[in-house]
C-alpha atoms as one frame of an Amber mdcrd trajectory, in Angstrom:
protein
   0.000   0.000   0.000   1.531   3.282  -1.122   1.141   6.378   1.086  -0.626
   9.293  -0.484   1.293  12.567  -0.852   0.553  14.953   1.965  -0.200  12.449
   4.696   1.825  10.688   7.349   5.605  10.698   7.861   6.367  10.930   4.151
   4.672  14.306   3.967   6.845  15.634   6.810  10.008  14.256   5.283   9.288
  15.798   1.924   9.386  19.346   3.345  12.628  18.966   5.334  15.744  20.480
   3.758  18.455  18.133   2.644  21.179  17.556   5.279  23.775  20.296   5.282
  21.622  22.747   3.307  20.084  25.761   4.980  21.634  25.024   8.378  24.657
  26.758   9.904  27.717  24.537  10.349  28.287  23.005  13.792  31.185  25.310
  14.648  31.689  28.794  13.217  34.775  29.226  11.085  37.852  30.708  12.737
  38.171  34.435  12.105  41.572  35.907  13.053  40.079  39.420  13.033  37.732
  38.704  15.948  39.036  39.156  19.504  39.737  35.903  21.384  37.018  34.648
  23.708  39.503  34.049  26.501  42.397  36.313  27.299  45.713  34.549  27.488
  47.519  34.954  30.767  51.271  34.933  30.841  52.655  33.880  34.190  55.889
  35.531  35.107  58.034  35.849  38.187  58.900  39.432  37.230  55.812  40.844
  38.930  55.581  38.293  41.765  55.651  39.690  45.300  59.067  39.443  46.885
  57.775  38.731  50.377  54.822  36.585  51.366  51.535  38.404  51.749  49.761
  38.379  55.059  46.410  37.093  53.893  43.836  35.043  55.759  43.939  31.299
  55.137  41.139  29.820  53.040  39.842  26.560  54.501  37.355  24.447  52.580
  35.580  21.486  54.147  34.787  18.966  51.385  33.921  15.363  50.615  34.921
  13.028  47.790  31.642  13.045  45.861  30.615  16.691  45.765  30.072  18.680
  42.580  29.863  22.000  44.414  33.210  21.245  46.085  34.783  20.757  42.660
  33.182  23.989  41.420  34.467  25.909  44.459  38.014  24.573  43.991  37.867
  25.430  40.283  36.812  28.995  41.100  39.551  29.455  43.709  42.129  28.078
  41.287  40.892  30.458  38.552  41.519  33.358  40.944  45.056  32.154  41.687
  44.221  31.409  45.309  45.526  28.665  47.585  43.367  26.856  50.108  43.567
  24.092  52.651  41.132  21.273  51.988  39.683  19.311  54.884  37.944  16.079
  53.870  35.053  15.530  56.281  34.144  12.172  54.770  37.466  10.737  55.924
  37.660  12.272  59.405  34.623  12.335  61.687  36.313  14.715  64.144  36.846
  17.255  61.330  33.192  16.864  60.316  32.157  17.706  63.891  34.512  20.697
  63.856  32.956  21.898  60.584  29.430  21.645  62.008  30.523  23.533  65.147
  32.181  26.293  63.099  29.615  26.608  60.304  26.401  25.423  61.907  25.787
  23.445  58.704  26.237  19.828  57.690  26.497  20.294  53.909  29.713  20.634
  51.931  31.550  22.620  50.868  31.845  24.957  53.811  34.319  27.737  53.091
  36.112  29.948  55.592  38.403  32.903  54.959  40.332  33.265  58.169  37.686
  33.131  60.892  34.941  34.409  58.566  32.425  31.795  57.478  31.582  32.355
  53.808  29.159  29.439  53.460  28.911  27.089  50.520  29.750  27.497  46.844
  26.627  29.541  46.043  27.323  31.858  48.980  30.912  32.358  47.843  29.822
  33.163  44.287  27.132  35.591  45.478  29.728  37.369  47.610  32.118  37.443
  44.646  29.440  38.931  42.339  28.904  41.704  44.916  32.640  42.396  44.900
  33.188  41.253  48.473  35.062  37.971  48.187  38.455  39.042  46.831  38.832
  42.007  49.234  38.086  39.605  52.085  40.720  37.179  50.812  43.239  40.003
  50.412  42.676  41.008  54.030  41.037  44.365  53.230  37.814  43.358  54.954
  37.487  41.507  58.209
């Protein structure tokens, strides 16, 4: 039994463009005249501080299976910051210490010096307001 033109799946297929025609390619072509999406950063010791800075320590309480912990570490690394990671899934005493300090049981819990920042979302909200980096640099207390 032959389908009649204009009905069923055959009718829909007959109006679709041929593959590769009328659609943009998957990736735009490279254009050397456009600015790069990401600025390249050249690391140099020429502009490195000669003496260690007196900045508050960043402590992050984490666990092994925690996407927000990974996101927080990625953000800190992107800002060129160092932190001390405390795995609460491996040490029950540290987990109790985290709960005492933060009043929360979820991870990550991030501290800058004695200041409790909160979790990843809290850190990012503070960063968007312009308050995280000054706190890390010791300008705020």
